[in-house]
DOKERO-76808 format. One line per 10 residues: their letters; for each residue x, y, z of C-alpha. Coordinates in nm, 2 decimals. Layout:
N
A) X:Y:Z; ...
This chain:
104
XXXXXXXXXX) -27.28:13.08:-4.11; -27.61:13.07:-4.31; -27.59:13.42:-4.40; -27.24:13.37:-4.52; -27.35:13.10:-4.76; -27.64:13.31:-4.89; -27.39:13.60:-4.93; -27.15:13.37:-5.14; -27.46:13.21:-5.37; -27.57:13.55:-5.40
XXXXXXXXXX) -27.23:13.68:-5.53; -27.20:13.36:-5.74; -27.55:13.45:-5.90; -27.45:13.79:-5.99; -27.12:13.69:-6.15; -27.29:13.42:-6.35; -27.56:13.67:-6.44; -27.30:13.93:-6.55; -27.10:13.66:-6.76; -27.43:13.55:-6.92
XXXXXXXXXX) -27.52:13.92:-7.01; -27.20:13.96:-7.18; -27.20:13.66:-7.38; -27.56:13.71:-7.50; -27.46:14.06:-7.59; -27.14:13.97:-7.80; -27.35:13.69:-7.98; -27.65:13.90:-8.07; -27.43:14.22:-8.17; -27.47:14.33:-8.53
XXXXXXXXXX) -27.10:14.24:-8.62; -26.95:13.95:-8.85; -26.87:13.61:-8.71; -26.50:13.67:-8.70; -26.51:13.96:-8.52; -26.78:13.86:-8.29; -26.56:13.54:-8.21; -26.25:13.77:-8.14; -26.43:14.00:-7.91; -26.58:13.70:-7.72
XXXXXXXXXX) -26.23:13.54:-7.69; -26.09:13.90:-7.55; -26.40:13.91:-7.32; -26.33:13.58:-7.18; -25.97:13.63:-7.14; -26.02:13.97:-6.96; -26.28:13.79:-6.70; -26.04:13.51:-6.65; -25.74:13.75:-6.57; -25.97:14.00:-6.36
XXXXXXXXXX) -26.14:13.66:-6.17; -25.85:13.42:-6.16; -25.76:13.48:-5.79; -26.11:13.45:-5.65; -26.16:13.14:-5.88; -25.84:12.96:-5.75; -25.94:13.06:-5.38; -26.29:12.90:-5.44; -26.13:12.60:-5.58; -25.90:12.58:-5.29
XXXXXXXXXX) -26.18:12.61:-5.06; -26.38:12.35:-5.25; -26.08:12.12:-5.22; -26.03:12.17:-4.85; -26.41:12.07:-4.80; -26.37:11.78:-5.01; -26.06:11.68:-4.81; -26.25:11.73:-4.49; -26.56:11.56:-4.57; -26.33:11.26:-4.69
XXXXXXXXXX) -26.17:11.25:-4.36; -26.48:11.25:-4.14; -26.64:10.96:-4.39; -26.32:10.75:-4.33; -26.34:10.81:-3.96; -26.72:10.71:-3.95; -26.62:10.41:-4.16; -26.37:10.29:-3.92; -26.59:10.37:-3.63; -26.87:10.16:-3.78
XXXXXXXXXX) -26.64:9.86:-3.86; -26.49:9.87:-3.49; -26.85:9.88:-3.38; -26.93:9.58:-3.59; -26.61:9.38:-3.48; -26.72:9.47:-3.12; -27.07:9.30:-3.17; -26.92:9.00:-3.33; -26.69:8.95:-3.03; -26.98:8.99:-2.77
XXXXXXXXXX) -27.19:8.76:-2.96; -26.92:8.50:-2.97; -26.83:8.53:-2.61; -27.18:8.48:-2.54; -27.20:8.18:-2.74; -26.91:8.06:-2.58; -27.03:8.12:-2.23; -27.36:7.93:-2.28; -27.21:7.65:-2.48; -27.29:7.29:-2.36
XXXX) -26.99:7.16:-2.52; -26.66:7.09:-2.33; -26.35:7.03:-2.54; -26.12:6.92:-2.30
């Protein structure tokens, strides 16, 4: 499991490095501004087209993870609420059993 996470992180790092290198290369190239912007736009569009399935899959995995965490947190919240209710009921029964008052 840990190896999978480090592999994903390594892959993301390489991808970000490549993107950063491309952007830096385009921005520092000796071309006029309009031509540089057009080249940058084309490069970004090409990258988006090539990596769109991977980005969509990463988004899907992130949303699935968020849903799972949300479910687990809600489950723990309910469990904690039930525990508090249980403690209150035990305390009320304890007070009732030790009560010196007779309401009959």
